[in-house]
Backbone as XML, in Angstrom:
<?xml version="1.0"?>
<chain id="A" units="angstrom">
  <residue number="1" name="UNK">
    <atom name="N" x="155.976" y="177.097" z="105.767"/>
    <atom name="CA" x="156.556" y="177.728" z="106.927"/>
    <atom name="C" x="157.929" y="177.128" z="107.199"/>
  </residue>
  <residue number="2" name="UNK">
    <atom name="N" x="158.910" y="177.963" z="107.365"/>
    <atom name="CA" x="160.256" y="177.483" z="107.675"/>
    <atom name="C" x="160.578" y="177.799" z="109.123"/>
  </residue>
  <residue number="3" name="UNK">
    <atom name="N" x="161.428" y="176.970" z="109.697"/>
    <atom name="CA" x="161.857" y="177.204" z="111.073"/>
    <atom name="C" x="163.332" y="177.572" z="111.065"/>
  </residue>
  <residue number="4" name="UNK">
    <atom name="N" x="163.720" y="178.334" z="112.044"/>
    <atom name="CA" x="165.115" y="178.738" z="112.161"/>
    <atom name="C" x="165.977" y="177.531" z="112.482"/>
  </residue>
  <residue number="5" name="UNK">
    <atom name="N" x="167.117" y="177.472" z="111.865"/>
    <atom name="CA" x="168.037" y="176.387" z="112.144"/>
    <atom name="C" x="168.979" y="176.760" z="113.285"/>
  </residue>
  <residue number="6" name="UNK">
    <atom name="N" x="168.867" y="177.989" z="113.763"/>
    <atom name="CA" x="169.709" y="178.421" z="114.864"/>
    <atom name="C" x="169.100" y="177.950" z="116.182"/>
  </residue>
  <residue number="7" name="UNK">
    <atom name="N" x="169.950" y="177.604" z="117.151"/>
    <atom name="CA" x="169.422" y="177.172" z="118.447"/>
    <atom name="C" x="168.674" y="178.322" z="119.136"/>
  </residue>
  <residue number="8" name="UNK">
    <atom name="N" x="167.560" y="177.973" z="119.779"/>
    <atom name="CA" x="166.813" y="178.970" z="120.537"/>
    <atom name="C" x="167.038" y="178.722" z="122.035"/>
  </residue>
  <residue number="9" name="UNK">
    <atom name="N" x="166.346" y="179.467" z="122.867"/>
    <atom name="CA" x="166.543" y="179.327" z="124.314"/>
    <atom name="C" x="166.167" y="177.930" z="124.797"/>
  </residue>
  <residue number="10" name="UNK">
    <atom name="N" x="165.159" y="177.331" z="124.178"/>
    <atom name="CA" x="164.773" y="175.958" z="124.543"/>
    <atom name="C" x="165.897" y="174.970" z="124.276"/>
  </residue>
  <residue number="11" name="UNK">
    <atom name="N" x="166.586" y="175.132" z="123.147"/>
    <atom name="CA" x="167.725" y="174.260" z="122.831"/>
    <atom name="C" x="168.823" y="174.431" z="123.873"/>
  </residue>
  <residue number="12" name="UNK">
    <atom name="N" x="169.069" y="175.665" z="124.261"/>
    <atom name="CA" x="170.114" y="175.936" z="125.256"/>
    <atom name="C" x="169.749" y="175.338" z="126.602"/>
  </residue>
  <residue number="13" name="UNK">
    <atom name="N" x="168.465" y="175.437" z="126.974"/>
    <atom name="CA" x="168.008" y="174.865" z="128.241"/>
    <atom name="C" x="168.133" y="173.347" z="128.214"/>
  </residue>
  <residue number="14" name="UNK">
    <atom name="N" x="167.732" y="172.718" z="127.111"/>
    <atom name="CA" x="167.861" y="171.262" z="127.009"/>
    <atom name="C" x="169.322" y="170.847" z="127.119"/>
  </residue>
  <residue number="15" name="UNK">
    <atom name="N" x="170.217" y="171.609" z="126.505"/>
    <atom name="CA" x="171.641" y="171.322" z="126.597"/>
    <atom name="C" x="172.152" y="171.411" z="128.018"/>
  </residue>
  <residue number="16" name="UNK">
    <atom name="N" x="171.720" y="172.451" z="128.749"/>
    <atom name="CA" x="172.137" y="172.601" z="130.155"/>
    <atom name="C" x="171.622" y="171.443" z="130.997"/>
  </residue>
  <residue number="17" name="UNK">
    <atom name="N" x="170.378" y="171.016" z="130.743"/>
    <atom name="CA" x="169.805" y="169.894" z="131.493"/>
    <atom name="C" x="170.575" y="168.601" z="131.203"/>
  </residue>
  <residue number="18" name="UNK">
    <atom name="N" x="170.898" y="168.372" z="129.932"/>
    <atom name="CA" x="171.672" y="167.172" z="129.588"/>
    <atom name="C" x="173.024" y="167.191" z="130.297"/>
  </residue>
  <residue number="19" name="UNK">
    <atom name="N" x="173.688" y="168.342" z="130.294"/>
    <atom name="CA" x="174.994" y="168.448" z="130.951"/>
    <atom name="C" x="174.877" y="168.176" z="132.442"/>
  </residue>
  <residue number="20" name="UNK">
    <atom name="N" x="173.855" y="168.746" z="133.084"/>
    <atom name="CA" x="173.671" y="168.552" z="134.521"/>
    <atom name="C" x="173.425" y="167.080" z="134.856"/>
  </residue>
  <residue number="21" name="UNK">
    <atom name="N" x="172.554" y="166.453" z="134.087"/>
    <atom name="CA" x="172.235" y="165.040" z="134.349"/>
    <atom name="C" x="173.429" y="164.137" z="134.043"/>
  </residue>
  <residue number="22" name="UNK">
    <atom name="N" x="174.157" y="164.447" z="132.971"/>
    <atom name="CA" x="175.335" y="163.645" z="132.620"/>
    <atom name="C" x="176.367" y="163.716" z="133.731"/>
  </residue>
  <residue number="23" name="UNK">
    <atom name="N" x="176.637" y="164.912" z="134.229"/>
    <atom name="CA" x="177.623" y="165.094" z="135.293"/>
    <atom name="C" x="177.185" y="164.409" z="136.581"/>
  </residue>
  <residue number="24" name="UNK">
    <atom name="N" x="175.881" y="164.420" z="136.857"/>
    <atom name="CA" x="175.356" y="163.763" z="138.054"/>
    <atom name="C" x="175.621" y="162.257" z="138.022"/>
  </residue>
  <residue number="25" name="UNK">
    <atom name="N" x="175.744" y="161.711" z="136.818"/>
    <atom name="CA" x="176.015" y="160.279" z="136.674"/>
    <atom name="C" x="177.485" y="159.996" z="136.381"/>
  </residue>
  <residue number="26" name="UNK">
    <atom name="N" x="178.320" y="161.020" z="136.488"/>
    <atom name="CA" x="179.768" y="160.888" z="136.271"/>
    <atom name="C" x="180.104" y="160.315" z="134.894"/>
  </residue>
  <residue number="27" name="UNK">
    <atom name="N" x="179.361" y="160.738" z="133.883"/>
    <atom name="CA" x="179.647" y="160.321" z="132.509"/>
    <atom name="C" x="180.385" y="161.451" z="131.804"/>
  </residue>
  <residue number="28" name="UNK">
    <atom name="N" x="181.312" y="161.095" z="130.928"/>
    <atom name="CA" x="182.012" y="162.111" z="130.138"/>
    <atom name="C" x="181.187" y="162.432" z="128.897"/>
  </residue>
  <residue number="29" name="UNK">
    <atom name="N" x="181.522" y="163.554" z="128.268"/>
    <atom name="CA" x="180.852" y="163.896" z="127.011"/>
    <atom name="C" x="181.137" y="162.825" z="125.962"/>
  </residue>
  <residue number="30" name="UNK">
    <atom name="N" x="182.346" y="162.281" z="125.961"/>
    <atom name="CA" x="182.702" y="161.247" z="124.981"/>
    <atom name="C" x="181.842" y="159.997" z="125.177"/>
  </residue>
  <residue number="31" name="UNK">
    <atom name="N" x="181.599" y="159.622" z="126.434"/>
    <atom name="CA" x="180.757" y="158.450" z="126.705"/>
    <atom name="C" x="179.322" y="158.681" z="126.238"/>
  </residue>
  <residue number="32" name="UNK">
    <atom name="N" x="178.791" y="159.869" z="126.545"/>
    <atom name="CA" x="177.425" y="160.177" z="126.108"/>
    <atom name="C" x="177.336" y="160.214" z="124.586"/>
  </residue>
  <residue number="33" name="UNK">
    <atom name="N" x="178.322" y="160.843" z="123.963"/>
    <atom name="CA" x="178.325" y="160.937" z="122.503"/>
    <atom name="C" x="178.281" y="159.545" z="121.872"/>
  </residue>
  <residue number="34" name="UNK">
    <atom name="N" x="179.097" y="158.635" z="122.382"/>
    <atom name="CA" x="179.130" y="157.273" z="121.839"/>
    <atom name="C" x="177.781" y="156.578" z="122.033"/>
  </residue>
  <residue number="35" name="UNK">
    <atom name="N" x="177.156" y="156.805" z="123.172"/>
    <atom name="CA" x="175.885" y="156.139" z="123.460"/>
    <atom name="C" x="174.735" y="156.641" z="122.590"/>
  </residue>
  <residue number="36" name="UNK">
    <atom name="N" x="174.804" y="157.902" z="122.153"/>
    <atom name="CA" x="173.702" y="158.413" z="121.316"/>
    <atom name="C" x="174.091" y="158.486" z="119.835"/>
  </residue>
  <residue number="37" name="UNK">
    <atom name="N" x="175.325" y="158.102" z="119.516"/>
    <atom name="CA" x="175.726" y="157.980" z="118.120"/>
    <atom name="C" x="176.157" y="159.258" z="117.427"/>
  </residue>
  <residue number="38" name="UNK">
    <atom name="N" x="176.817" y="160.157" z="118.169"/>
    <atom name="CA" x="177.350" y="161.381" z="117.563"/>
    <atom name="C" x="178.801" y="161.550" z="118.006"/>
  </residue>
  <residue number="39" name="UNK">
    <atom name="N" x="179.500" y="162.483" z="117.381"/>
    <atom name="CA" x="180.884" y="162.742" z="117.782"/>
    <atom name="C" x="180.900" y="163.500" z="119.114"/>
  </residue>
  <residue number="40" name="UNK">
    <atom name="N" x="182.024" y="163.430" z="119.791"/>
    <atom name="CA" x="182.183" y="164.162" z="121.052"/>
    <atom name="C" x="182.006" y="165.662" z="120.814"/>
  </residue>
  <residue number="41" name="UNK">
    <atom name="N" x="182.542" y="166.151" z="119.714"/>
    <atom name="CA" x="182.422" y="167.580" z="119.397"/>
    <atom name="C" x="180.956" y="167.979" z="119.221"/>
  </residue>
  <residue number="42" name="UNK">
    <atom name="N" x="180.205" y="167.155" z="118.502"/>
    <atom name="CA" x="178.792" y="167.455" z="118.272"/>
    <atom name="C" x="178.028" y="167.430" z="119.587"/>
  </residue>
  <residue number="43" name="UNK">
    <atom name="N" x="178.299" y="166.438" z="120.426"/>
    <atom name="CA" x="177.588" y="166.352" z="121.700"/>
    <atom name="C" x="177.888" y="167.583" z="122.566"/>
  </residue>
  <residue number="44" name="UNK">
    <atom name="N" x="179.142" y="168.015" z="122.570"/>
    <atom name="CA" x="179.511" y="169.215" z="123.323"/>
    <atom name="C" x="178.742" y="170.435" z="122.831"/>
  </residue>
  <residue number="45" name="UNK">
    <atom name="N" x="178.542" y="170.527" z="121.533"/>
    <atom name="CA" x="177.778" y="171.648" z="120.972"/>
    <atom name="C" x="176.320" y="171.586" z="121.409"/>
  </residue>
  <residue number="46" name="UNK">
    <atom name="N" x="175.765" y="170.370" z="121.527"/>
    <atom name="CA" x="174.399" y="170.234" z="122.035"/>
    <atom name="C" x="174.322" y="170.788" z="123.458"/>
  </residue>
  <residue number="47" name="UNK">
    <atom name="N" x="175.261" y="170.363" z="124.313"/>
    <atom name="CA" x="175.240" y="170.791" z="125.720"/>
    <atom name="C" x="175.439" y="172.300" z="125.862"/>
  </residue>
  <residue number="48" name="UNK">
    <atom name="N" x="176.278" y="172.872" z="125.039"/>
    <atom name="CA" x="176.543" y="174.315" z="125.111"/>
    <atom name="C" x="175.467" y="175.145" z="124.417"/>
  </residue>
  <residue number="49" name="UNK">
    <atom name="N" x="174.523" y="174.468" z="123.748"/>
    <atom name="CA" x="173.460" y="175.184" z="123.055"/>
    <atom name="C" x="173.911" y="175.820" z="121.763"/>
  </residue>
  <residue number="50" name="UNK">
    <atom name="N" x="175.014" y="175.351" z="121.207"/>
    <atom name="CA" x="175.525" y="175.904" z="119.949"/>
    <atom name="C" x="174.821" y="175.293" z="118.743"/>
  </residue>
  <residue number="51" name="UNK">
    <atom name="N" x="174.342" y="174.048" z="118.885"/>
    <atom name="CA" x="173.611" y="173.368" z="117.812"/>
    <atom name="C" x="172.294" y="172.860" z="118.377"/>
  </residue>
  <residue number="52" name="UNK">
    <atom name="N" x="171.286" y="172.815" z="117.521"/>
    <atom name="CA" x="170.005" y="172.237" z="117.916"/>
    <atom name="C" x="170.165" y="170.731" z="118.023"/>
  </residue>
  <residue number="53" name="UNK">
    <atom name="N" x="169.506" y="170.142" z="119.024"/>
    <atom name="CA" x="169.559" y="168.688" z="119.167"/>
    <atom name="C" x="168.256" y="168.107" z="118.613"/>
  </residue>
  <residue number="54" name="UNK">
    <atom name="N" x="168.370" y="167.198" z="117.643"/>
    <atom name="CA" x="167.159" y="166.580" z="117.093"/>
    <atom name="C" x="166.405" y="165.818" z="118.190"/>
  </residue>
  <residue number="55" name="UNK">
    <atom name="N" x="165.092" y="165.803" z="118.108"/>
    <atom name="CA" x="164.271" y="165.182" z="119.146"/>
    <atom name="C" x="164.625" y="163.713" z="119.358"/>
  </residue>
  <residue number="56" name="UNK">
    <atom name="N" x="164.962" y="163.002" z="118.286"/>
    <atom name="CA" x="165.334" y="161.593" z="118.432"/>
    <atom name="C" x="166.601" y="161.420" z="119.257"/>
  </residue>
  <residue number="57" name="UNK">
    <atom name="N" x="167.586" y="162.258" z="119.025"/>
    <atom name="CA" x="168.831" y="162.194" z="119.797"/>
    <atom name="C" x="168.576" y="162.608" z="121.250"/>
  </residue>
  <residue number="58" name="UNK">
    <atom name="N" x="167.728" y="163.626" z="121.426"/>
    <atom name="CA" x="167.413" y="164.098" z="122.779"/>
    <atom name="C" x="166.716" y="162.993" z="123.571"/>
  </residue>
  <residue number="59" name="UNK">
    <atom name="N" x="165.753" y="162.333" z="122.939"/>
    <atom name="CA" x="165.039" y="161.237" z="123.595"/>
    <atom name="C" x="165.999" y="160.108" z="123.941"/>
  </residue>
  <residue number="60" name="UNK">
    <atom name="N" x="166.897" y="159.779" z="123.025"/>
    <atom name="CA" x="167.890" y="158.734" z="123.287"/>
    <atom name="C" x="168.787" y="159.127" z="124.458"/>
  </residue>
  <residue number="61" name="UNK">
    <atom name="N" x="169.223" y="160.381" z="124.489"/>
    <atom name="CA" x="170.073" y="160.858" z="125.584"/>
    <atom name="C" x="169.343" y="160.746" z="126.915"/>
  </residue>
  <residue number="62" name="UNK">
    <atom name="N" x="168.065" y="161.118" z="126.943"/>
    <atom name="CA" x="167.292" y="161.010" z="128.182"/>
    <atom name="C" x="167.172" y="159.563" z="128.634"/>
  </residue>
  <residue number="63" name="UNK">
    <atom name="N" x="166.980" y="158.658" z="127.672"/>
    <atom name="CA" x="166.898" y="157.236" z="128.014"/>
    <atom name="C" x="168.216" y="156.738" z="128.586"/>
  </residue>
  <residue number="64" name="UNK">
    <atom name="N" x="169.332" y="157.143" z="127.982"/>
    <atom name="CA" x="170.659" y="156.770" z="128.485"/>
    <atom name="C" x="170.837" y="157.265" z="129.914"/>
  </residue>
  <residue number="65" name="UNK">
    <atom name="N" x="170.316" y="158.451" z="130.193"/>
    <atom name="CA" x="170.453" y="159.053" z="131.520"/>
    <atom name="C" x="169.414" y="158.543" z="132.516"/>
  </residue>
  <residue number="66" name="UNK">
    <atom name="N" x="168.546" y="157.640" z="132.054"/>
    <atom name="CA" x="167.585" y="157.020" z="132.962"/>
    <atom name="C" x="166.332" y="157.814" z="133.224"/>
  </residue>
  <residue number="67" name="UNK">
    <atom name="N" x="166.020" y="158.774" z="132.354"/>
    <atom name="CA" x="164.791" y="159.530" z="132.518"/>
    <atom name="C" x="163.670" y="158.678" z="131.942"/>
  </residue>
  <residue number="68" name="UNK">
    <atom name="N" x="162.686" y="158.355" z="132.774"/>
    <atom name="CA" x="161.632" y="157.408" z="132.433"/>
    <atom name="C" x="160.906" y="157.760" z="131.147"/>
  </residue>
  <residue number="69" name="UNK">
    <atom name="N" x="160.816" y="156.791" z="130.260"/>
    <atom name="CA" x="160.053" y="156.906" z="129.015"/>
    <atom name="C" x="160.367" y="158.148" z="128.207"/>
  </residue>
  <residue number="70" name="UNK">
    <atom name="N" x="161.581" y="158.656" z="128.296"/>
    <atom name="CA" x="161.951" y="159.830" z="127.524"/>
    <atom name="C" x="161.188" y="161.075" z="127.937"/>
  </residue>
  <residue number="71" name="UNK">
    <atom name="N" x="160.632" y="161.079" z="129.165"/>
    <atom name="CA" x="159.905" y="162.271" z="129.609"/>
    <atom name="C" x="160.890" y="163.398" z="129.860"/>
  </residue>
  <residue number="72" name="UNK">
    <atom name="N" x="160.388" y="164.590" z="129.890"/>
    <atom name="CA" x="161.262" y="165.737" z="130.084"/>
    <atom name="C" x="161.839" y="165.742" z="131.486"/>
  </residue>
  <residue number="73" name="UNK">
    <atom name="N" x="163.063" y="166.233" z="131.642"/>
    <atom name="CA" x="163.689" y="166.253" z="132.948"/>
    <atom name="C" x="162.937" y="167.150" z="133.923"/>
  </residue>
  <residue number="74" name="UNK">
    <atom name="N" x="163.066" y="166.807" z="135.185"/>
    <atom name="CA" x="162.483" y="167.650" z="136.215"/>
    <atom name="C" x="161.224" y="167.055" z="136.777"/>
  </residue>
  <residue number="75" name="UNK">
    <atom name="N" x="160.103" y="167.234" z="136.079"/>
    <atom name="CA" x="158.824" y="166.766" z="136.576"/>
    <atom name="C" x="158.111" y="165.949" z="135.518"/>
  </residue>
  <residue number="76" name="UNK">
    <atom name="N" x="157.339" y="164.989" z="135.951"/>
    <atom name="CA" x="156.502" y="164.232" z="135.029"/>
    <atom name="C" x="155.128" y="164.063" z="135.656"/>
  </residue>
  <residue number="77" name="UNK">
    <atom name="N" x="154.102" y="164.072" z="134.825"/>
    <atom name="CA" x="152.745" y="163.950" z="135.328"/>
    <atom name="C" x="152.436" y="162.484" z="135.566"/>
  </residue>
  <residue number="78" name="UNK">
    <atom name="N" x="151.821" y="162.185" z="136.687"/>
    <atom name="CA" x="151.395" y="160.818" z="136.979"/>
    <atom name="C" x="149.944" y="160.857" z="137.415"/>
  </residue>
  <residue number="79" name="UNK">
    <atom name="N" x="149.386" y="159.699" z="137.700"/>
    <atom name="CA" x="147.992" y="159.633" z="138.121"/>
    <atom name="C" x="147.764" y="160.380" z="139.430"/>
  </residue>
  <residue number="80" name="UNK">
    <atom name="N" x="148.802" y="160.519" z="140.244"/>
    <atom name="CA" x="148.656" y="161.179" z="141.543"/>
    <atom name="C" x="149.182" y="162.606" z="141.527"/>
  </residue>
  <residue number="81" name="UNK">
    <atom name="N" x="149.432" y="163.161" z="140.358"/>
    <atom name="CA" x="149.936" y="164.524" z="140.273"/>
    <atom name="C" x="151.309" y="164.542" z="139.638"/>
  </residue>
  <residue number="82" name="UNK">
    <atom name="N" x="152.176" y="165.387" z="140.140"/>
    <atom name="CA" x="153.513" y="165.515" z="139.575"/>
    <atom name="C" x="154.535" y="164.869" z="140.489"/>
  </residue>
  <residue number="83" name="UNK">
    <atom name="N" x="155.455" y="164.149" z="139.881"/>
    <atom name="CA" x="156.534" y="163.510" z="140.624"/>
    <atom name="C" x="157.849" y="164.140" z="140.205"/>
  </residue>
  <residue number="84" name="UNK">
    <atom name="N" x="158.784" y="164.197" z="141.125"/>
    <atom name="CA" x="160.109" y="164.708" z="140.806"/>
    <atom name="C" x="160.931" y="163.556" z="140.245"/>
  </residue>
  <residue number="85" name="UNK">
    <atom name="N" x="161.609" y="163.791" z="139.129"/>
    <atom name="CA" x="162.452" y="162.768" z="138.515"/>
    <atom name="C" x="163.518" y="162.332" z="139.511"/>
  </residue>
  <residue number="86" name="UNK">
    <atom name="N" x="163.905" y="161.047" z="139.511"/>
    <atom name="CA" x="164.865" y="160.540" z="140.497"/>
    <atom name="C" x="166.180" y="161.318" z="140.556"/>
  </residue>
  <residue number="87" name="UNK">
    <atom name="N" x="166.733" y="161.697" z="139.411"/>
    <atom name="CA" x="168.002" y="162.433" z="139.429"/>
    <atom name="C" x="167.838" y="163.798" z="140.076"/>
  </residue>
  <residue number="88" name="UNK">
    <atom name="N" x="166.735" y="164.461" z="139.785"/>
    <atom name="CA" x="166.483" y="165.772" z="140.357"/>
    <atom name="C" x="166.235" y="165.630" z="141.849"/>
  </residue>
  <residue number="89" name="UNK">
    <atom name="N" x="165.500" y="164.601" z="142.240"/>
    <atom name="CA" x="165.204" y="164.373" z="143.657"/>
    <atom name="C" x="166.492" y="164.146" z="144.442"/>
  </residue>
  <residue number="90" name="UNK">
    <atom name="N" x="167.409" y="163.345" z="143.900"/>
    <atom name="CA" x="168.679" y="163.087" z="144.581"/>
    <atom name="C" x="169.494" y="164.372" z="144.715"/>
  </residue>
  <residue number="91" name="UNK">
    <atom name="N" x="169.506" y="165.179" z="143.677"/>
    <atom name="CA" x="170.259" y="166.436" z="143.718"/>
    <atom name="C" x="169.650" y="167.396" z="144.741"/>
  </residue>
  <residue number="92" name="UNK">
    <atom name="N" x="168.324" y="167.475" z="144.777"/>
    <atom name="CA" x="167.651" y="168.329" z="145.757"/>
    <atom name="C" x="167.928" y="167.858" z="147.180"/>
  </residue>
  <residue number="93" name="UNK">
    <atom name="N" x="167.911" y="166.538" z="147.387"/>
    <atom name="CA" x="168.180" y="166.002" z="148.719"/>
    <atom name="C" x="169.591" y="166.341" z="149.165"/>
  </residue>
  <residue number="94" name="UNK">
    <atom name="N" x="170.550" y="166.246" z="148.275"/>
    <atom name="CA" x="171.938" y="166.596" z="148.602"/>
    <atom name="C" x="172.040" y="168.072" z="148.985"/>
  </residue>
  <residue number="95" name="UNK">
    <atom name="N" x="171.387" y="168.935" z="148.227"/>
    <atom name="CA" x="171.411" y="170.364" z="148.539"/>
    <atom name="C" x="170.757" y="170.655" z="149.883"/>
  </residue>
  <residue number="96" name="UNK">
    <atom name="N" x="169.649" y="169.974" z="150.176"/>
    <atom name="CA" x="168.981" y="170.166" z="151.461"/>
    <atom name="C" x="169.852" y="169.691" z="152.618"/>
  </residue>
  <residue number="97" name="UNK">
    <atom name="N" x="170.531" y="168.572" z="152.431"/>
    <atom name="CA" x="171.440" y="168.062" z="153.468"/>
    <atom name="C" x="172.573" y="169.052" z="153.734"/>
  </residue>
  <residue number="98" name="UNK">
    <atom name="N" x="173.135" y="169.621" z="152.664"/>
    <atom name="CA" x="174.197" y="170.616" z="152.821"/>
    <atom name="C" x="173.676" y="171.858" z="153.541"/>
  </residue>
  <residue number="99" name="UNK">
    <atom name="N" x="172.470" y="172.280" z="153.180"/>
    <atom name="CA" x="171.868" y="173.446" z="153.820"/>
    <atom name="C" x="171.636" y="173.191" z="155.304"/>
  </residue>
  <residue number="100" name="UNK">
    <atom name="N" x="171.162" y="172.000" z="155.633"/>
    <atom name="CA" x="170.935" y="171.649" z="157.042"/>
    <atom name="C" x="172.246" y="171.720" z="157.819"/>
  </residue>
  <residue number="101" name="UNK">
    <atom name="N" x="173.319" y="171.195" z="157.240"/>
    <atom name="CA" x="174.627" y="171.267" z="157.893"/>
    <atom name="C" x="175.072" y="172.704" z="158.113"/>
  </residue>
  <residue number="102" name="UNK">
    <atom name="N" x="174.857" y="173.551" z="157.117"/>
    <atom name="CA" x="175.226" y="174.963" z="157.255"/>
    <atom name="C" x="174.386" y="175.652" z="158.328"/>
  </residue>
  <residue number="103" name="UNK">
    <atom name="N" x="173.098" y="175.319" z="158.387"/>
    <atom name="CA" x="172.239" y="175.902" z="159.419"/>
    <atom name="C" x="172.660" y="175.461" z="160.818"/>
  </residue>
  <residue number="104" name="UNK">
    <atom name="N" x="173.028" y="174.193" z="160.965"/>
    <atom name="CA" x="173.507" y="173.700" z="162.255"/>
    <atom name="C" x="174.765" y="174.444" z="162.693"/>
  </residue>
  <residue number="105" name="UNK">
    <atom name="N" x="175.682" y="174.687" z="161.764"/>
    <atom name="CA" x="176.899" y="175.442" z="162.079"/>
    <atom name="C" x="176.559" y="176.868" z="162.502"/>
  </residue>
  <residue number="106" name="UNK">
    <atom name="N" x="175.607" y="177.495" z="161.794"/>
    <atom name="CA" x="175.209" y="178.862" z="162.130"/>
    <atom name="C" x="174.585" y="178.926" z="163.520"/>
  </residue>
  <residue number="107" name="UNK">
    <atom name="N" x="173.752" y="177.930" z="163.863"/>
    <atom name="CA" x="173.145" y="177.887" z="165.197"/>
    <atom name="C" x="174.204" y="177.773" z="166.286"/>
  </residue>
  <residue number="108" name="UNK">
    <atom name="N" x="175.203" y="176.918" z="166.051"/>
    <atom name="CA" x="176.288" y="176.768" z="167.010"/>
    <atom name="C" x="177.025" y="178.067" z="167.217"/>
  </residue>
  <residue number="109" name="UNK">
    <atom name="N" x="177.295" y="178.762" z="166.121"/>
    <atom name="CA" x="177.991" y="180.052" z="166.225"/>
    <atom name="C" x="177.158" y="181.078" z="167.003"/>
  </residue>
  <residue number="110" name="UNK">
    <atom name="N" x="175.857" y="181.099" z="166.756"/>
    <atom name="CA" x="174.975" y="182.033" z="167.462"/>
    <atom name="C" x="174.916" y="181.729" z="168.962"/>
  </residue>
  <residue number="111" name="UNK">
    <atom name="N" x="174.914" y="180.465" z="169.314"/>
    <atom name="CA" x="174.889" y="180.073" z="170.721"/>
    <atom name="C" x="176.135" y="180.557" z="171.458"/>
  </residue>
  <residue number="112" name="UNK">
    <atom name="N" x="177.246" y="180.590" z="170.751"/>
    <atom name="CA" x="178.515" y="181.006" z="171.362"/>
    <atom name="C" x="178.581" y="182.514" z="171.586"/>
  </residue>
  <residue number="113" name="UNK">
    <atom name="N" x="177.735" y="183.277" z="170.917"/>
    <atom name="CA" x="177.771" y="184.743" z="171.051"/>
    <atom name="C" x="177.142" y="185.210" z="172.331"/>
  </residue>
</chain>
């Protein structure tokens, strides 16, 4: 059985997740590339979903980004159920804080009407 060497939707999703997490930590593509042992051009292709990322490189990238034990981004199973990964939790909290501020502004505007 042969597998396609072309990137599939999963490869593209992994690339988007790597880009999101890298940006959240203010790392450049060049810095990430150096940390996982590939060229900047190759790393950019991983993030854009143009090339498949080997599992070893993906695991290394997750470790560099602080994802516990190379688990997949987003959620991980624990003894008490599912936990939100720290980077995702921080991003969600920021979005909720922004939403709360927008709601407060909307309430003020409604009160003035």
